[in-house]
N, C-alpha and C positions, 0 to 999 in steps of 0.2 A: 447638468449643462444642456440638456435637450431643449430648454426654453429658448435658446438663442438660434436654434435651427428650425426654420419653417418647413412646411410641406414642400414648397417649391425648391428650397435648398436641398432637401432630401432627394428630390428627383435629379437635381444637378449632380449631387454626389454619387448617384448611381450610374452616371455616364462611364464609358470605358476608359477614357484618358484624362483623369482628374489629377491635377498637381496642386499641392498646397504650399504656401509660402508664409513665413512669419514676418510680421512688420513691427518695428519698434520706433516709437517717438521718444527720443532721449533728450533731455535738457542738459547738454554738455557745457563745460566752461567756454567753449568757442561759439556756442549758440545751439539752437534746437536742431537736432539731426533727425531726418526721416530715413530710416534704413530698412532694408528687407533682406531675408536670408538667401536670396537667389543671386543671379548675376545681372548686370545691366541696370537700366533705369525703367521704372514702371510708374505710370500715372493712374491713380485711382481717385475718383471724386475731385479732380482738379489739383491734387497734391502729388508732387513727384517724389518717388522713393528711390533711393540709391542702393544697389545691391552690394553686399560686402563679401560674398563668396567669390572665390577665384580658383576653380579646380586646377588650372594650369600651374599656378604657383603654390598649390596646396593649402589655400586659405578656405576653410570650411566653417560654417556656423552650425552650432547645435543648440537646441533649446530643451530644457528639462520639461518633464510633464507639468501641465497646468492642471492642478487638482482643485476641486471645490474644498474649501476649508471645513474641517470638522469643528464641532463645538469646542471652544477654548483653544483653538489652534489657528494661527495666522498663516496664510498661504504665501509661498515664495516661488519664484521662477529663476533659474540660473541660465544665463546666456553665455555661451563659450565660443570664442573665436580661436580656431586652431590654425597654426601656420603663420602666426604673427611675425613680422620682420622686426629687425633690431630698432629701427626708427620709431615704429609704432609702439613697441614696448617702452622705449625711453619716454615717449610723449605721455603714455598712460601712467608711468611711474611718476613723472613730474607733476601731473594734475590729479593724482589719486585722492588727495584730501579735498580738492574742490569738487570732485565727482560725487563723493559720498553725501547722501541725503537729497540729491536732486531728483526731480520728477521723471517718471518713465511710464509708458503705456505699451502693452503688448497686444497685438491684434493678429488676425490671420485672414487670408482670403484664398479662394480656390480658383484655379484657371483650367482651361482646356489645354492639356499638354501638347497638342499638335498645333492648334490655331492661336494659342496665347489669349483667347477670349476670356474675359473675366466672367466666371460662372457665379461666384458668390462674392459680393463686395466685402469690405472690411468689417469684421466682427470683433469687437473689443473683448478680449479674454481677461485682461489684467489692467483695468483702468486705475489711475491715480496711485501708481506704485512709487516707491522710493528706491534709488540705487544704493547699494552698499559700496564700500571701497573696493576697487578692482583687485582681483587675485591673479598674480602672475606666476605661472609654473613652467618649468622647462626640464627636460630630461635629454641629455645628450646635446649634440650640436644643432640638430634641425627641428627638434620637437618643442615648440613654444606655444603656450596657450594663455589667453587672457579671459578671465571669467568675471562677470558682474552678476550679482544676485539682485533681483528686483523684488522687494518685499512689499507686502500689503501694508496699508497705513496702520492697521491694528497691531502689527508686530512691534511697533515702537512703544506700546504701552508697558512693556517690561523694563524700559529704560527711563532714565531721568529725562525731563524735557530739555531738549537741546544737547543731548550727549549721553554719556554713561556714568554710572556711579563709581568712578575711580578718580585718581588724581588728575589724569589727563583731561577727562571730561569737566572736572571742577575748574581746572586752569583755563579751559576754553570759555566757560561761563563767567568766571570771575578771576581774571589774571592776577597773580600774586597771592591768591588765597591758598593756604596750606592745610585747610580743614580735612581733606581726604588724603593727605600725603602718606599716612602710615596704614592705610587700609590694605590688608593682605600681606603685611610685612611682619616678620617675626621680630618682636621687641623684647629685650631682656632688661629687667629693672634690678638695681642693687639697692637694698635698704641697709643703712648703716646706723 
């Protein structure tokens, strides 16, 4: 990954108060959203990004490690929003099928923590990804999280074009086709 960091970027990263933020461009059912892992609004290269973290209400964003893919292995990044409220969870649940398969990009930028000056502009870490269906988890009354995994375009090579090799995927491709109805189902035959 060192190829995306220039010598001047390395000097900026060596400063005493460097803060990093994740940026996500998500193609959601309601339209393209430009979000970042911090608070407030940030404008970089003419594009306004909206912060989704709110420490006062306990809403925090975490992003899993972005790793270079090994041979034969497709990369994926998981974005988790903790502290999601009831209305947000209901909206995610209602649009989960529409979210799956849509485009997503993950980038990062570095700021001076004191002056908010942009030290390093947007660097794309995960271009041309695809979102999986959101995963909603909760434990107890107040701990609710929503996670979306953004997969590399190559991760889809293990699946059928336009879906999975199961009855549901076949029904999405060809409504009414029962060709894969009994895959993975125990069937007993009686010979007389």
